[in-house]
C-alpha positions as CSV (number, residue, x, y, z in Angstrom):
1,M,356.3,133.6,261.8
2,V,355.2,132.3,258.4
3,L,354.9,128.8,259.7
4,H,352.9,130.0,262.7
5,G,350.5,131.7,260.3
6,L,350.3,128.6,258.1
7,K,349.5,126.5,261.2
8,R,346.7,128.9,262.1
9,Q,345.4,128.7,258.6
10,V,345.5,124.9,258.5
11,D,343.7,124.8,261.9
12,S,341.1,127.1,260.5
13,E,340.6,125.0,257.4
14,R,340.4,121.8,259.5
15,F,337.7,123.3,261.6
16,K,335.8,124.4,258.5
17,I,335.9,121.0,257.0
18,I,334.7,119.2,260.1
19,S,331.9,121.8,260.5
20,I,330.9,121.3,256.9
21,N,330.9,117.6,257.2
22,R,328.7,117.8,260.3
23,D,326.4,120.1,258.5
24,I,326.1,117.8,255.6
25,H,325.4,114.9,258.0
26,D,322.7,116.8,259.8
27,R,321.1,117.9,256.6
28,S,321.2,114.4,255.2
29,K,319.4,113.1,258.3
30,Q,316.7,115.8,257.9
31,N,316.3,115.0,254.2
32,E,315.9,111.3,255.0
33,K,313.0,112.2,257.1
34,N,311.5,114.4,254.5
35,I,312.2,112.4,251.3
36,N,311.6,108.7,251.0
37,V,312.8,108.1,247.4
38,G,316.3,106.9,248.1
39,L,317.8,110.1,246.7
40,F,320.7,110.1,249.2
41,D,321.8,106.5,248.7
42,Y,324.8,107.6,246.5
43,P,328.4,106.7,247.3
44,I,329.3,110.3,248.1
45,R,326.9,110.2,251.1
46,E,328.6,107.0,252.3
47,K,332.0,108.7,252.0
48,S,330.9,111.8,253.9
49,L,329.4,109.7,256.7
50,K,332.7,107.8,257.0
51,L,334.6,111.1,257.2
52,I,332.1,112.4,259.8
53,A,332.5,109.2,261.8
54,D,336.3,109.5,261.8
55,P,337.3,113.1,262.3
56,D,340.8,111.9,263.6
57,H,341.4,110.5,260.1
58,V,340.4,113.8,258.5
59,I,342.7,115.7,260.8
60,E,345.6,113.2,260.1
61,V,345.1,113.8,256.3
62,L,345.1,117.5,256.8
63,D,348.2,117.4,258.9
64,T,350.0,115.3,256.4
65,G,349.1,117.8,253.6
66,A,350.2,120.7,255.8
67,R,353.6,119.0,256.4
68,K,354.0,118.5,252.7
69,C,353.1,122.1,252.0
70,K,355.5,123.4,254.6
71,E,358.3,121.3,253.1
72,I,357.6,122.5,249.6
73,A,357.2,126.1,250.8
74,G,360.6,125.9,252.6
75,E,362.3,124.6,249.5
76,T,360.7,127.4,247.5
77,M,361.8,130.1,250.0
78,E,365.3,128.8,249.9
79,E,365.4,129.1,246.1
80,V,364.0,132.6,246.2
81,R,366.2,133.9,248.9
82,Y,369.4,133.0,247.2
């Protein structure tokens, strides 16, 4: 039951991150139209655009983190139970 709840939480967080990245991308596009001073030419913008362009990679990273968390949580629960 705990793992099922953790999976739902990870899925929820994954959705939030993808939504935030899309929102950042959309706002960046709008800002490019409004501001022509090169304000958004920083590496963080490039990084966010790469993440937006490759949501499968973002999901893979989140899944890897979730697996590691489950493993650590399982070990911790074993310690606490006995």
